[in-house]
C-alpha positions as CSV (number, residue, x, y, z in Angstrom):
1,M,0.0,0.0,0.0
2,T,1.4,3.4,-0.9
3,E,1.9,6.1,1.7
4,L,-0.4,9.1,1.2
5,P,0.6,12.6,2.3
6,P,-1.1,14.2,5.3
7,C,-3.8,16.8,4.7
8,P,-2.2,20.2,3.8
9,Q,-5.0,22.0,5.7
10,C,-5.3,20.2,9.0
11,Q,-2.2,17.8,8.9
12,S,-4.4,14.8,9.5
13,P,-2.6,11.5,8.6
14,Y,-5.9,9.8,7.6
15,S,-6.1,11.1,4.0
16,Y,-7.5,8.8,1.3
17,Q,-7.7,8.7,-2.4
18,D,-11.0,9.1,-4.3
19,G,-10.4,9.0,-8.0
20,A,-7.8,11.6,-9.0
21,L,-8.2,13.6,-5.7
22,L,-7.0,13.1,-2.2
23,M,-9.5,13.7,0.6
24,C,-9.4,14.3,4.3
25,P,-12.1,12.7,6.4
26,E,-11.6,15.1,9.3
27,C,-11.9,18.5,7.6
28,A,-13.4,17.4,4.2
29,H,-10.5,19.2,2.3
30,E,-10.0,17.9,-1.2
31,W,-6.7,18.4,-3.1
32,S,-4.8,17.1,-6.1
33,P,-1.5,15.3,-5.6
34,E,0.0,17.1,-8.6
35,A,-1.1,20.5,-7.3
36,E,0.6,19.8,-4.0
37,T,4.0,19.2,-5.6
38,A,3.6,22.4,-7.8
39,T,2.8,24.6,-4.8
40,E,5.8,23.4,-2.9
41,A,8.2,24.1,-5.7
42,D,6.9,27.6,-6.8
43,P,5.0,29.8,-4.4
44,V,2.1,31.6,-6.1
45,V,2.1,35.4,-5.9
46,R,-1.4,37.0,-6.1
47,D,-2.4,40.6,-6.5
48,A,-5.0,42.5,-4.4
49,V,-7.9,40.9,-6.3
50,G,-6.6,37.4,-6.3
51,N,-5.2,37.1,-9.8
52,V,-2.0,35.1,-10.2
53,L,1.0,37.2,-11.1
54,Q,3.9,36.1,-13.3
55,D,7.2,37.6,-14.5
56,G,6.7,40.1,-17.3
57,D,3.1,41.1,-16.3
58,T,1.8,44.6,-16.3
59,V,0.2,45.8,-13.0
60,T,-1.6,49.0,-11.8
61,V,-1.1,50.5,-8.4
62,I,-4.3,50.6,-6.4
63,K,-3.3,52.9,-3.6
64,D,-1.0,56.0,-3.2
65,L,2.3,54.7,-2.0
66,K,4.8,57.0,-0.2
67,I,8.4,56.3,-1.0
68,K,10.6,56.0,2.2
69,G,13.4,58.5,2.3
70,S,11.8,60.7,-0.4
71,S,9.0,63.2,-0.8
72,Q,7.8,61.4,-4.0
73,V,4.6,59.4,-4.1
74,V,3.5,56.6,-6.5
75,K,0.0,57.6,-7.5
76,V,-3.1,55.4,-7.8
77,G,-3.4,54.2,-11.4
78,T,0.3,54.1,-12.2
79,K,0.9,51.3,-14.7
80,V,4.1,49.3,-14.1
81,K,5.2,47.1,-17.0
82,N,7.4,44.1,-17.0
83,I,7.4,43.1,-13.3
84,R,9.8,40.5,-11.8
85,L,8.7,38.3,-8.9
86,V,11.2,37.8,-6.1
87,E,11.2,36.2,-2.6
88,G,10.7,38.4,0.4
89,D,8.3,41.0,1.9
90,H,8.3,43.2,-1.2
91,D,7.6,40.4,-3.7
92,I,7.7,42.5,-6.9
93,D,10.8,44.2,-8.4
94,C,10.0,46.8,-11.1
95,R,10.9,50.1,-12.7
96,I,8.4,52.8,-12.2
97,P,8.4,55.6,-14.8
98,G,9.7,58.8,-13.4
99,I,10.9,57.2,-10.2
100,G,13.1,54.3,-11.0
101,A,13.7,50.8,-9.7
102,M,11.8,49.8,-6.6
103,G,10.2,46.9,-4.8
104,L,6.4,46.6,-4.4
105,K,4.1,44.5,-2.3
106,S,1.6,42.5,-4.4
107,Q,-1.2,43.5,-2.1
108,F,-1.1,47.1,-3.5
109,V,-1.3,46.2,-7.2
110,K,-3.9,44.8,-9.6
111,K,-3.1,42.9,-12.7
112,A,-3.8,45.1,-15.8
């Protein structure tokens, strides 16, 4: 008998397979074994609305953002092209027109 992984939501060791999905009898969570390996390898970065972001996307700023150490502000509606996703607190590296290179948090942008 093959060893099934524990439930990713409640860590219950009693998971079982039902067709192509794995199920947890304790919390009723259903997941795909393929999705589990993909999420471990590549963390998914989502914007403020929940859209998945990828390298090279164009995003729009949804809130005025003050720049630390400067009197400049990134205004609402500023379009940022060709983003790059990185690890860390500020998970987007980009170049903002008129300001330059900077890091943004994905919670303050919306995919354009």
